[in-house]
C-alpha positions in Angstrom: -30.2 13.3 28.1 -26.8 12.7 26.4 -26.4 14.1 23.0 -26.6 11.7 20.1 -23.2 10.9 18.6 -22.4 10.9 14.9 -20.5 7.8 13.9 -18.5 6.9 10.9 -16.8 3.7 9.9 -13.3 3.3 8.3 -12.5 0.0 6.5 -9.0 -1.3 5.9 -9.2 -4.2 3.4 -5.6 -5.3 3.4 -3.9 -8.4 2.0 -4.4 -10.6 5.0 -7.5 -9.2 6.7 -10.3 -6.7 6.8 -10.5 -4.3 9.8 -13.3 -1.9 10.6 -13.2 1.0 13.1 -16.3 2.9 14.1 -15.4 6.4 15.2 -17.1 9.4 16.8 -16.9 12.2 14.3 -16.6 14.9 16.9 -14.1 13.4 19.3 -12.2 10.7 17.4 -13.1 8.1 20.0 -13.2 4.5 18.7 -16.6 3.1 19.7 -16.5 -0.2 17.8 -14.2 -2.4 15.9 -14.1 -5.7 14.0 -11.5 -7.9 12.2 -11.7 -10.9 9.9 -9.0 -12.8 8.0 -8.6 -13.4 4.3 -7.4 -16.5 2.6 -4.5 -15.8 0.2 -3.7 -18.6 -2.2 -0.9 -19.2 -4.8 2.5 -20.7 -5.1 5.6 -19.3 -6.7 4.8 -15.8 -7.9 1.0 -16.2 -7.6 -1.0 -14.4 -4.9 -4.8 -14.4 -5.2 -8.0 -14.0 -3.1 -11.6 -14.4 -4.0 -13.3 -10.9 -3.9 -16.3 -12.4 -2.2 -14.0 -13.2 0.7 -13.5 -9.4 1.2 -17.3 -8.8 1.2 -17.9 -11.6 3.7 -15.1 -10.3 5.9 -16.6 -6.8 5.8 -20.0 -8.2 6.8 -18.4 -10.0 9.8 -16.5 -7.0 10.9 -19.5 -4.7 10.8 -21.4 -7.2 12.8 -18.6 -7.3 15.4 -18.8 -3.6 16.0 -22.3 -3.9 17.4 -23.3 -0.4 16.1 -23.5 -0.9 12.3 -27.1 0.5 12.2 -25.9 3.8 13.7 -23.1 4.5 11.2 -23.9 7.6 9.2 -21.0 7.3 6.7 -18.5 4.7 5.7 -15.4 4.6 3.5 -13.1 1.8 2.3 -9.3 1.9 2.0 -8.0 -1.1 0.2 -4.8 -2.8 -0.8 -3.5 -1.1 -4.0 -3.2 -2.5 -7.5 -5.2 -5.7 -7.2 -7.2 -6.7 -10.3 -10.8 -7.7 -10.0 -12.5 -8.9 -13.2 -16.4 -8.8 -13.2 -18.9 -10.2 -15.6 -22.0 -8.4 -16.9 -23.8 -9.2 -13.6 -21.1 -7.7 -11.5 -19.9 -11.1 -10.3 -16.1 -11.9 -10.1 -14.9 -14.1 -13.0 -11.9 -15.4 -11.1 -9.9 -14.8 -7.9 -8.4 -11.3 -7.7 -4.7 -11.0 -8.6 -3.1 -9.2 -5.6 -0.5 -6.5 -5.6 2.2 -8.9 -4.6 1.5 -11.4 -7.4 4.7 -11.1 -9.5 3.7 -13.3 -12.4 3.2 -10.3 -14.7 6.8 -9.2 -14.5 7.4 -10.1 -18.2 4.3 -8.1 -19.1 5.5 -5.1 -17.2 8.7 -5.1 -19.3 6.7 -5.4 -22.5 4.5 -2.5 -21.5 7.4 -0.3 -20.7 8.9 -0.9 -24.1 5.5 -0.5 -25.9 5.1 3.1 -24.7 8.6 4.1 -25.5 10.5 3.3 -22.4 10.6 4.2 -18.7 10.9 8.0 -19.2 7.8 8.1 -21.4 5.8 6.3 -18.7 7.0 8.6 -16.0 6.2 11.7 -18.0 2.8 10.6 -19.2 1.5 8.5 -16.3 3.7 9.4 -13.3 5.0 5.9 -12.7 6.9 3.2 -14.5 4.9 -0.1 -14.3 6.3 -3.0 -12.5 4.6 -6.4 -11.7 2.6 -4.9 -8.8 0.7 -2.5 -11.0 -2.9 -3.3 -12.3 -2.1 -2.7 -16.0 0.5 -5.5 -16.0 -1.9 -7.9 -14.5 -4.5 -7.2 -17.1 -1.8 -7.7 -19.8 -1.0 -11.1 -18.2 -4.7 -12.0 -18.1 -5.2 -11.2 -21.8 -2.1 -13.2 -22.7 -2.7 -16.3 -20.5 -6.4 -16.3 -19.7 -7.9 -14.7 -22.8 -11.3 -16.4 -22.3 -11.6 -14.6 -18.9 -10.5 -11.3 -20.5 -13.1 -11.7 -23.2 -15.9 -12.1 -20.7 -14.8 -9.2 -18.5 -17.3 -6.3 -18.4 -15.8 -4.3 -15.6 -12.3 -4.0 -14.0 -12.1 -2.9 -10.4 -9.5 -2.4 -7.6 -10.2 -4.1 -4.3 -11.6 -0.9 -2.6 -13.7 -0.3 -5.7 -15.2 -3.7 -5.5 -16.4 -3.2 -1.9 -17.6 0.3 -2.6 -19.6 -1.1 -5.5 -21.1 -3.8 -3.3 -22.2 -1.1 -0.9 -23.6 1.4 -3.4 -24.1 -0.3 -6.7 -21.9 2.4 -8.3 -18.7 1.7 -10.3 -16.5 4.4 -8.9 -12.9 4.9 -7.6 -10.7 7.7 -6.4 -7.6 9.4 -7.9 -5.3 7.9 -5.2 -6.0 4.3 -6.0 -6.5 5.0 -9.7 -3.0 6.3 -9.9 -1.7 2.9 -9.0 -3.2 1.2 -12.1 -0.7 2.7 -14.6 -3.6 3.7 -16.9 -4.6 6.8 -15.0 -2.4 9.9 -15.4 -1.4 12.2 -12.6 -0.6 14.8 -15.4 -4.1 14.9 -17.0 -6.0 13.5 -14.0 -7.7 11.2 -16.5 -7.5 7.7 -17.9 -4.8 7.7 -20.6 -6.1 6.7 -24.0 -2.6 6.1 -25.3 -2.1 3.5 -22.6 -5.5 1.8 -22.8 -5.1 1.4 -26.6 -1.7 -0.4 -26.3 -2.0 -3.9 -28.0 -1.0 -5.5 -24.7 -4.0 -4.0 -23.0 -6.6 -3.1 -25.6 -8.9 -1.9 -22.8 -12.2 -0.1 -23.5 -12.5 2.8 -21.1 -16.1 1.9 -20.3 -14.9 -1.1 -18.4 -13.2 1.2 -15.8 -14.8 3.0 -12.8 -15.6 6.7 -12.7 -12.9 8.7 -10.8 -14.4 10.7 -7.9 -13.1 14.0 -6.3 -11.4 13.6 -2.9 -14.6 14.1 -0.8 -17.2 13.3 -3.5 -19.7 10.7 -2.2 -19.6 7.4 -4.0 -23.3 7.0 -3.2 -25.3 5.5 -0.4 -25.8 2.1 1.1 -28.4 0.2 -1.0 -31.2 -1.9 0.6 -29.5 -5.1 -0.5 -26.2 -4.0 1.1 -28.0 -2.9 4.2 -29.7 -6.2 4.6 -26.3 -8.0 4.2 -24.2 -5.8 6.5 -26.5 -4.3 9.1 -25.8 -0.8 7.9 -28.7 1.6 7.4 -30.2 2.1 4.0 -29.0 5.5 2.7 -25.9 5.7 4.9 -23.3 7.8 3.0 -20.4 6.0 1.3 -17.1 8.0 0.8 -15.0 7.6 -2.4 -12.5 5.3 -0.6 -8.8 5.1 -1.6 -5.7 2.9 -1.6 -4.2 1.8 1.7 -1.2 4.0 1.6 -3.3 7.0 0.8 -5.6 6.0 3.6 -2.7 5.9 6.1 -1.6 9.4 5.0 -5.2 10.6 5.7 -5.1 8.9 9.1 -1.9 10.7 10.0 -3.1 14.1 8.7 0.1 14.1 6.8 1.5 17.5 5.8 3.8 17.9 2.7 7.3 16.9 3.3 6.8 14.6 6.4 8.4 11.2 5.6 6.7 8.0 6.5 8.2 4.4 6.8 5.5 1.8 6.9 6.9 -1.5 8.2 4.6 -4.3 7.4 4.9 -7.6 5.6 6.1 -5.3 2.8 7.8 -1.9 3.4 6.8 1.4 2.0 8.3 4.9 2.2 6.4 8.0 1.1 5.4 11.6 1.8 2.8 14.1 0.6 4.2 16.3 -2.2 2.8 19.5 -3.5 4.0 18.7 -6.9 3.6 15.8 -9.3 6.4 13.2 -9.3 7.8 11.6 -12.5 10.8 9.4 -11.7 12.2 7.9 -14.9 14.2 5.3 -13.0 11.0 3.7 -11.8 12.2 3.5 -8.2 9.5 5.9 -7.1 5.8 5.5 -8.0 4.3 8.9 -8.7 1.0 8.3 -7.0 -1.8 10.8 -6.3 -3.0 11.1 -2.8 -6.6 11.3 -1.5 -6.7 15.0 -1.0 -5.8 16.5 -4.3 -2.0 16.5 -3.8 0.5 13.7 -4.6 2.0 10.7 -2.8 5.4 9.6 -4.2 6.1 6.2 -2.8 8.6 3.4 -3.0 7.7 -0.2 -1.9 9.7 -3.2 -1.0 8.2 -6.7 -0.9 10.4 -7.9 1.9 10.2 -6.2 5.3 8.9 -7.7 8.6 8.2 -11.0 7.0 11.9 -11.3 6.0 13.0 -10.6 9.6 10.6 -13.1 11.0 11.8 -15.7 8.4 15.4 -15.3 9.4 14.5 -15.3 13.1 12.7 -18.6 12.6 15.5 -20.1 10.7 17.9 -19.6 13.6 15.2 -20.1 16.3 15.7 -16.6 17.6 13.3 -14.0 19.0 13.0 -11.2 16.5 14.7 -8.8 18.9 17.6 -11.1 19.8 20.2 -9.3 17.7 23.9 -8.5 17.8 25.9 -6.0 15.7 26.0 -7.1 12.1 29.8 -7.1 12.1 30.2 -6.9 8.3 27.3 -9.2 7.4 25.1 -7.8 4.6 21.6 -9.2 3.9 19.7 -8.8 0.7 16.4 -10.1 2.1 14.7 -10.7 -1.3 12.8 -13.9 -0.3 9.8 -12.9 -2.5 11.7 -11.3 -5.3 11.8 -7.5 -4.9 10.0 -4.4 -6.2 12.5 -1.7 -5.0 15.0 -2.4 -6.5 12.9 -4.0 -9.3 14.1 -7.6 -9.1 11.0 -9.8 -9.3 13.0 -13.0 -9.9 15.6 -12.3 -7.2 16.3 -14.6 -4.2 17.7 -13.7 -0.8 21.4 -13.5 -0.2 23.7 -13.1 2.9 27.2 -12.0 2.4 30.2 -11.5 4.7 29.7 -14.7 6.7 32.5 -16.4 8.6 32.7 -19.6 10.7 32.4 -17.5 13.8 29.5 -15.4 12.6 26.8 -15.1 15.3 23.3 -15.9 13.9 22.1 -12.8 15.8 24.3 -10.7 13.5 22.6 -12.2 10.4 19.3 -11.2 11.9 20.5 -7.6 12.5 21.8 -7.5 8.9 18.3 -8.4 7.7 16.8 -5.5 9.6 19.5 -3.2 8.1 19.0 -4.5 4.6 15.3 -3.6 4.7 15.8 -0.2 6.3 18.7 0.8 3.9 16.5 0.0 0.9 13.7 2.2 2.2 16.0 5.1 3.1 17.7 4.9 -0.3 14.2 5.2 -1.8 13.5 8.2 0.5 16.6 9.9 -1.0 15.1 9.5 -4.5 11.7 10.8 -3.3 13.4 13.9 -1.9 14.9 14.6 -5.4 11.8 14.1 -7.5 9.1 15.6 -5.3 8.5 18.9 -3.5 11.0 17.6 -1.0 11.5 16.1 2.4 11.2 18.4 5.3 14.7 18.3 6.8 13.4 19.0 10.3 10.5 16.6 10.3 10.8 13.3 12.2 10.6 10.0 10.4 7.2 8.5 11.2 7.2 4.8 11.7 3.9 3.0 11.1 2.8 -0.6 10.5 3.3 -3.7 12.6 7.1 -3.3 12.8 6.8 0.3 14.2 6.2 -1.2 17.7 9.3 -3.3 17.5 12.2 -2.1 19.5 14.9 -3.3 17.0 13.0 -1.7 14.1 12.9 1.6 15.9 16.6 1.4 16.9 17.8 0.5 13.4 15.7 3.3 11.7 17.0 5.8 14.3 20.6 4.8 13.7 20.6 4.6 9.9 18.4 7.7 9.3 19.9 10.1 11.8 16.4 11.5 12.3 14.1 11.8 15.1 11.6 8.9 15.1 7.9 9.4 15.6 5.7 6.4 16.5 2.0 7.3 16.6 -0.1 5.8 19.3 -2.8 5.0 16.7 -2.1 1.5 15.2 -4.8 1.1 12.6 -4.0 4.1 10.5 -5.5 2.9 7.2 -8.9 2.2 8.8 -8.6 5.5 10.7 -7.8 7.3 7.4 -10.8 5.8 5.8 -12.8 7.0 8.8 -11.3 10.5 8.3 -12.4 10.5 4.7 -15.9 9.3 5.7 -16.2 12.1 8.2 -14.9 14.7 5.8 -17.3 13.6 3.1 -20.2 13.6 5.6 -19.4 17.0 7.2 -18.0 18.8 4.2 -14.7 19.6 5.9 -11.1 18.9 5.0 -9.5 15.6 5.9 -6.6 17.5 7.5 -9.1 19.2 10.0 -10.7 15.9 10.9 -7.3 14.3 11.6 -6.2 17.3 13.7 -9.3 17.1 15.8 -8.9 13.4 16.3 -5.2 14.0 17.2 -4.2 11.0 15.2 -0.5 11.9 15.1 0.1 11.9 18.9 2.6 9.3 20.1 6.2 8.7 21.1 9.1 10.8 19.8 12.7 9.3 19.8 15.4 12.0 19.6 17.8 11.8 16.7 21.3 10.2 17.1 24.3 10.3 14.8 23.7 8.6 11.5 25.7 5.3 11.0 27.0 6.3 7.6 29.7 3.6 7.6 27.2 0.8 7.8 25.0 2.4 5.1 28.0 2.9 2.7 29.3 -0.7 3.2 25.8 -2.1 2.7 25.3 -0.2 -0.5 28.7 -1.2 -1.9 28.2 -4.9 -1.2 24.7 -4.9 -2.5 25.8 -3.4 -5.8 28.3 -6.2 -6.2 25.8 -8.9 -5.3 22.8 -7.8 -7.4 23.9 -9.7 -10.5 24.1 -12.9 -8.5 20.7 -12.7 -6.8 19.1 -12.1 -10.2 20.7 -15.1 -11.9 19.7 -18.0 -9.6 19.4 -21.2 -11.8 16.0 -22.8 -12.0 15.6 -26.0 -9.9 16.1 -29.2 -11.9 
């Protein structure tokens, strides 16, 4: 008789969809999977989703796996920063404001000033708030929807909301909490001086309890089991943010740099020391293991490339040398650099410019922004390992042009893991570590999650990088001062 397998589930609740992987704890074999889309609404700077959509998507995904009843433990990694407002019965009062909702940019600026400037935020919290951060969205809510704010009895992040639906417990983890701007990586606690700012005036009892890295959030309730097909009493891990989840999935060791190429782009590494960047370019997040995860994010990455390819009716890999064209691909405003009102711009065009060169310049614009941010991370963390490859993850990591541009502009070896759903895998790693009482690093090593393709380093194209930076510096004022439509 074959031995019984122990199964865990990792959940990735991202902006566009929920994905679930069911994984054998001992071998890392994926034995079941599910995926369901989300509806994202909003025009202009608004980006919202009804939280119940995430719960319904999770239910669908678990049903698709075919083995929900056999899952011993589950953990949720969710999109960072989103604001979920619940009433006294735990029901959402309005759609969740998502991380890429930029309406709170003016509130972010007011919050920075209210605490004494960017340096004060970096020192006390670890990050300088921008429109993505949860605190700015709560300030926006209090200012423009005060009746909703007054009725709010609990504030949750997306992963917290799903964890609470599974367990009935209002909990979070240090990784995702560090993206709110009201939890400090210095004290490892909520910051009273931030919560009491007039723009926030947030009672701490409205916030979830912060769990240790492998402290169980609770167990699946009878109500949740009936809705999802999970077994009553199945263990639920603390969960975390999506970037922290991907780091768990990679078994990331300190100093190993990662570029995540999705709709948005991120660059990060695990740091042994706390990060406090007063420029605000780098968010000084905590990770999900007890260390830190300095990270920089851009709003415009693969979506910008796809948009330009569509404009010229090109395949996304149909590129030519940029030949002096520089793209500032800020179609959705931008987070790094912090330009929430910016628009895209293309410079260096001539009559004879090949549209394929404009597409290549869009790739380069996205990669240069991320590599510039990596340089800042190197300066304000325990450092980038000079000999480590640059790991590419996300949807763009499989793209031949993304790989070539990252290789050419970084001058590093490029690692492309075979595993594609690293956020869900990371949540599964956490579930297994919580269930078995072992470290996430050991679980990831056993599952061999970092195996993949390695591209050897080539000479860095320093000329293109320098030219891009110079042109971008000259153009920034223009992309910020676009007149309103009349």
